[in-house]
Backbone bond lengths (Angstrom), bond angles and torsions (degrees), N, CA, C in turn:
res aa  C-N    CA-C-N  psi(-1)  N-CA   C-N-CA  omega(-1)  CA-C   N-CA-C  phi
1 M - - - 1.428 - - 1.517 110.33 -
2 E 1.297 116.43 138.83 1.480 121.39 -179.33 1.532 110.03 -72.38
3 Q 1.329 116.08 137.95 1.442 119.54 175.20 1.536 110.12 -74.53
4 I 1.317 115.07 140.91 1.471 121.17 176.89 1.527 105.79 -116.18
5 P 1.339 118.08 104.23 1.450 121.43 -169.95 1.527 114.55 -54.84
6 I 1.313 118.91 -37.37 1.473 119.58 -174.65 1.538 112.42 -68.68
7 L 1.289 116.92 -15.64 1.491 118.29 177.75 1.526 111.93 -73.86
8 A 1.349 117.65 -22.17 1.461 121.07 -179.53 1.557 112.52 -62.49
9 P 1.344 118.38 -47.77 1.491 115.25 177.03 1.519 113.54 -63.21
10 A 1.307 116.15 -33.31 1.486 118.65 178.29 1.511 109.39 -65.30
11 A 1.356 117.40 -42.74 1.455 121.18 178.64 1.540 110.76 -63.64
12 V 1.322 116.95 -39.32 1.468 119.10 177.64 1.533 110.38 -64.18
13 L 1.298 118.24 -40.05 1.491 119.85 179.84 1.543 109.68 -67.05
14 V 1.319 117.16 -36.92 1.476 118.90 174.34 1.542 110.38 -58.71
15 L 1.317 114.98 -49.37 1.484 119.85 179.89 1.518 110.42 -61.44
16 W 1.357 116.90 -42.60 1.470 120.50 -179.84 1.531 110.63 -61.83
17 S 1.315 116.85 -38.93 1.459 121.65 178.43 1.524 111.15 -60.68
18 L 1.313 116.27 -37.22 1.469 120.51 178.13 1.550 110.68 -72.31
19 V 1.349 115.72 -35.06 1.482 118.88 175.40 1.540 109.02 -62.18
20 V 1.335 116.28 -43.51 1.487 118.70 179.46 1.533 110.84 -66.28
21 L 1.304 117.94 -33.74 1.473 120.45 173.88 1.507 110.80 -60.10
22 L 1.322 117.34 -44.79 1.487 119.79 177.75 1.540 109.78 -64.82
23 W 1.304 117.48 -43.35 1.464 123.18 178.99 1.544 110.43 -58.23
24 M 1.335 115.20 -45.22 1.469 121.44 178.25 1.530 109.50 -61.62
25 S 1.298 117.49 -46.97 1.471 121.00 -177.96 1.520 111.45 -65.95
26 A 1.331 115.97 -38.41 1.478 120.97 -180.00 1.515 112.17 -66.18
27 T 1.305 118.23 -22.34 1.459 120.02 176.69 1.509 112.11 -99.55
28 R 1.310 116.99 -31.91 1.473 121.20 -175.63 1.533 111.62 -71.20
29 F 1.310 117.16 -49.36 1.466 117.90 -174.30 1.552 113.40 -64.54
30 P 1.346 119.86 -41.13 1.438 119.18 173.51 1.544 111.46 -62.18
31 A 1.306 118.81 -35.38 1.464 121.72 177.29 1.499 111.73 -65.95
32 F 1.325 117.27 -37.71 1.478 121.28 174.57 1.538 109.00 -59.13
33 A 1.338 115.21 -48.39 1.485 118.36 -179.20 1.505 111.57 -60.57
34 K 1.334 116.81 -43.65 1.458 121.77 179.54 1.523 111.84 -59.53
35 E 1.330 117.30 -36.87 1.460 123.01 -179.74 1.532 113.41 -86.21
36 G 1.331 115.87 -3.78 1.453 119.61 -179.43 1.519 113.95 76.97
37 I 1.314 116.85 21.58 1.486 121.49 179.90 1.527 107.72 -88.53
38 K 1.313 115.52 121.95 1.465 120.01 178.97 1.534 109.11 -108.93
39 I 1.322 115.27 116.58 1.456 120.48 -177.69 1.543 110.82 -58.36
40 S 1.326 116.04 -36.63 1.470 119.58 -179.13 1.509 112.98 -64.15
41 E 1.333 116.74 -19.46 1.466 121.66 -179.04 1.534 112.58 -104.49
42 A 1.324 115.99 4.80 1.457 119.18 -178.04 1.527 111.08 -65.44
43 E 1.299 115.18 143.05 1.450 121.87 179.52 1.534 108.48 -64.24
44 R 1.286 116.83 142.80 1.457 122.04 -178.72 1.557 108.49 -58.28
45 G 1.337 113.92 133.80 1.463 119.78 -179.99 1.526 114.55 84.19
46 S 1.337 116.90 2.07 1.464 120.17 179.54 1.534 110.30 -66.10
47 R 1.306 114.99 149.56 1.464 122.05 176.25 1.522 108.85 -129.91
48 Y 1.313 114.70 169.50 1.461 120.10 -178.31 1.531 110.65 -58.33
49 V 1.298 117.10 -36.40 1.451 122.28 -178.12 1.565 109.78 -57.27
50 D 1.309 116.71 -26.31 1.458 119.85 179.99 1.530 112.85 -70.48
51 V 1.323 117.13 -21.92 1.470 120.50 -179.50 1.520 113.11 -119.66
52 E 1.349 115.94 -0.14 1.459 121.17 -176.27 1.527 112.48 -53.95
53 S 1.299 117.63 -40.32 1.462 120.72 -177.97 1.532 111.78 -66.15
54 M 1.328 117.50 -18.27 1.455 121.14 178.49 1.527 113.25 -87.62
55 M 1.321 116.26 -8.79 1.467 121.49 -175.32 1.527 110.39 -95.68
56 P 1.351 115.21 149.04 1.483 118.43 176.24 1.547 109.49 -63.94
57 A 1.320 115.22 150.79 1.470 119.92 -179.65 1.521 111.73 -54.57
58 K 1.330 116.97 -41.93 1.489 118.65 -177.52 1.520 112.79 -63.61
59 V 1.290 118.31 -24.97 1.466 122.40 175.50 1.540 108.79 -74.66
60 N 1.318 114.64 -43.78 1.475 120.32 179.82 1.529 111.94 -64.85
61 W 1.336 116.98 -33.51 1.469 118.57 -178.49 1.547 111.47 -59.09
62 K 1.288 116.71 -40.60 1.486 120.28 178.85 1.502 109.88 -66.16
63 S 1.317 116.47 -41.91 1.482 120.68 179.81 1.520 111.22 -63.23
64 H 1.331 114.93 -44.21 1.465 119.42 179.06 1.551 111.51 -63.37
65 N 1.347 115.68 -39.34 1.432 117.89 178.64 1.537 112.06 -66.42
66 Y 1.306 116.77 -39.62 1.475 118.48 176.71 1.519 109.82 -60.30
67 T 1.314 116.85 -41.38 1.480 120.46 177.02 1.520 110.28 -60.39
68 H 1.339 115.76 -43.79 1.455 119.70 178.75 1.505 113.08 -59.28
69 L 1.351 116.09 -36.68 1.462 120.64 178.35 1.522 113.67 -69.88
70 M 1.334 116.28 -12.96 1.450 120.99 177.00 1.534 111.10 -96.90
71 E 1.312 116.66 -1.09 1.452 120.97 -174.90 1.531 110.59 -106.50
72 Q 1.304 119.67 -96.27 1.471 121.06 -174.11 1.532 114.44 -53.80
73 P 1.322 119.84 -39.18 1.455 117.89 -179.65 1.534 114.56 -59.24
74 T 1.304 119.43 -16.69 1.464 119.46 175.44 1.547 109.28 -62.48
75 I 1.319 117.27 -34.18 1.454 121.60 177.01 1.557 108.97 -68.53
76 F 1.311 114.34 -39.37 1.482 119.26 177.63 1.533 109.85 -60.49
77 Y 1.326 117.18 -46.39 1.466 119.93 -179.53 1.524 110.73 -60.21
78 A 1.306 117.46 -42.54 1.476 121.44 -179.84 1.538 109.72 -63.27
79 A 1.313 116.90 -45.70 1.496 120.87 -179.31 1.517 109.48 -62.02
80 V 1.312 116.85 -42.81 1.462 122.17 -179.31 1.525 110.68 -62.06
81 V 1.322 117.67 -46.55 1.448 121.36 -179.72 1.529 110.31 -63.28
82 I 1.320 116.94 -42.91 1.468 120.58 178.21 1.534 110.53 -59.68
83 L 1.315 115.36 -48.11 1.453 119.41 178.86 1.526 112.68 -62.75
84 A 1.341 116.25 -41.21 1.466 119.82 178.06 1.512 111.94 -63.21
85 L 1.328 117.70 -44.07 1.465 121.62 -179.99 1.516 111.34 -66.97
86 A 1.320 116.23 -31.08 1.460 120.19 -179.17 1.540 112.63 -83.70
87 G 1.337 116.30 -1.36 1.456 119.90 -179.60 1.518 114.43 77.20
88 E 1.336 115.40 21.58 1.482 120.69 -178.13 1.531 111.42 -114.06
89 G 1.327 114.95 36.79 1.468 119.62 -175.15 1.531 115.19 -94.62
90 A 1.305 117.92 27.19 1.463 120.68 178.81 1.527 107.45 -133.84
91 G 1.322 114.76 -170.50 1.464 120.68 175.99 1.522 114.52 58.56
92 I 1.316 116.65 -133.95 1.462 121.96 -175.73 1.508 111.84 -61.82
93 N 1.361 117.54 -35.32 1.450 119.72 179.68 1.491 111.23 -66.32
94 L 1.296 116.84 -39.83 1.484 120.20 177.12 1.536 110.00 -65.22
95 T 1.297 116.40 -41.64 1.475 119.73 178.50 1.529 111.87 -60.78
96 F 1.332 116.83 -44.43 1.452 119.13 -179.97 1.560 111.22 -71.71
97 A 1.313 116.85 -30.82 1.474 118.82 177.38 1.531 109.57 -65.73
98 W 1.332 117.44 -46.09 1.439 120.76 178.41 1.532 111.42 -63.74
99 A 1.339 116.62 -39.40 1.453 120.30 177.51 1.503 110.12 -61.54
100 Y 1.331 117.10 -45.12 1.457 120.12 178.50 1.505 111.48 -55.99
101 V 1.336 116.20 -49.25 1.482 121.22 -177.89 1.507 110.70 -63.00
102 A 1.340 117.01 -47.23 1.461 119.70 -179.63 1.529 112.45 -59.17
103 I 1.323 115.69 -43.72 1.465 119.60 179.83 1.529 110.64 -66.94
104 R 1.331 118.34 -38.72 1.460 121.22 177.79 1.521 111.51 -64.10
105 I 1.333 116.48 -37.68 1.472 119.47 177.83 1.539 109.87 -65.86
106 V 1.336 116.79 -45.41 1.446 119.88 177.94 1.537 109.65 -62.21
107 H 1.325 116.91 -40.59 1.474 122.08 177.72 1.548 109.85 -59.30
108 S 1.302 117.94 -44.33 1.454 121.83 178.49 1.522 112.34 -59.97
109 I 1.330 114.56 -48.60 1.482 119.03 -179.28 1.494 110.37 -63.36
110 W 1.350 116.85 -42.03 1.465 120.88 179.47 1.524 110.25 -62.77
111 Q 1.351 116.85 -49.72 1.446 120.35 -177.31 1.518 111.32 -62.97
112 G 1.333 117.76 -36.87 1.454 121.60 -176.31 1.492 114.08 -77.48
113 T 1.342 117.46 -16.65 1.484 118.84 -174.77 1.553 112.72 -119.91
114 V 1.307 117.28 -51.96 1.477 121.56 -173.84 1.516 110.75 -102.49
115 N 1.303 116.92 -52.06 1.456 125.66 174.00 1.531 115.10 59.16
116 I 1.325 115.69 41.36 1.481 118.28 170.84 1.540 105.28 -80.03
117 I 1.311 115.58 122.86 1.468 122.23 -169.00 1.530 112.37 -60.94
118 S 1.340 117.57 -42.54 1.473 118.29 -176.62 1.528 112.01 -61.04
119 V 1.306 117.18 -36.67 1.478 119.47 177.19 1.499 109.71 -71.88
120 R 1.311 117.60 -41.29 1.473 121.63 178.05 1.526 111.71 -59.62
121 V 1.325 117.29 -41.80 1.456 121.40 179.95 1.525 109.16 -65.37
122 T 1.309 117.20 -40.75 1.484 119.99 178.11 1.531 110.71 -62.47
123 L 1.304 117.31 -45.68 1.473 120.74 178.35 1.534 110.71 -61.56
124 F 1.328 115.72 -44.51 1.447 120.47 178.30 1.522 111.63 -60.37
125 T 1.301 116.37 -44.16 1.448 121.62 179.17 1.513 111.88 -62.91
126 L 1.320 117.46 -43.89 1.469 120.80 177.33 1.529 112.93 -61.63
127 S 1.344 115.30 -42.84 1.480 118.38 178.43 1.509 110.42 -67.25
128 T 1.331 116.90 -37.22 1.481 119.87 178.38 1.522 111.49 -64.67
129 L 1.322 117.78 -38.22 1.465 120.31 175.98 1.536 111.35 -61.40
130 C 1.311 117.10 -39.93 1.456 121.44 174.45 1.511 110.98 -60.35
131 L 1.335 114.71 -42.65 1.461 119.77 179.37 1.506 112.02 -65.63
132 W 1.311 117.83 -37.40 1.473 121.98 175.50 1.516 110.13 -57.30
133 V 1.328 116.08 -48.03 1.482 119.65 179.89 1.514 110.42 -58.05
134 L 1.336 116.31 -47.27 1.467 120.52 -179.01 1.537 110.77 -62.43
135 A 1.319 116.34 -42.66 1.476 119.56 -178.92 1.530 111.47 -66.66
136 I 1.313 115.72 -42.88 1.476 118.46 179.22 1.539 110.29 -65.64
137 N 1.304 117.38 -39.69 1.468 119.78 178.50 1.539 109.86 -68.16
138 A 1.303 118.51 -34.59 1.462 119.61 176.83 1.522 111.28 -65.08
139 V 1.319 116.93 -39.78 1.477 120.33 178.07 1.524 109.08 -70.29
140 R 1.319 116.91 -45.59 1.476 120.10 178.18 1.511 111.26 -56.52
141 T 1.299 116.18 -45.24 1.479 122.21 -177.73 1.549 111.44 -64.23
142 T 1.303 116.64 -39.46 1.454 119.29 -174.26 1.526 113.30 -86.03
143 L 1.328 116.70 -22.92 1.462 118.57 -177.87 1.533 113.95 -98.62
144 F 1.335 117.73 -26.53 1.430 119.25 -172.08 1.529 110.37 -120.49
């Protein structure tokens, strides 16, 4: 099977999302124990939001970032697949795909550790600009 270069950054972002899931779990479960929260005794239908206010901010930062990785990157995955299927998975599209992934990884590390909002917004904006380029190129490629 022929390699399609633009799928590599998407695969890296999938793996990174799983790393953040582990990071979130590694901080969340000890925080539960510290607060005396027992999952086995949780009320049926309970969700993290029900205990979020009891958790330290640094624990919530990882949880919020994991949620963010399940949101906007879904658009990235769609754009990447469209570009890959259209045979446009190299060159400028590959560069912007890698830039998107690199910035999202930096965003995750920043949000999970320091979480100064102005820097986070800048990182988010830069990654979103990369996504705009990918989305526009996906539309251009499929319509014209």
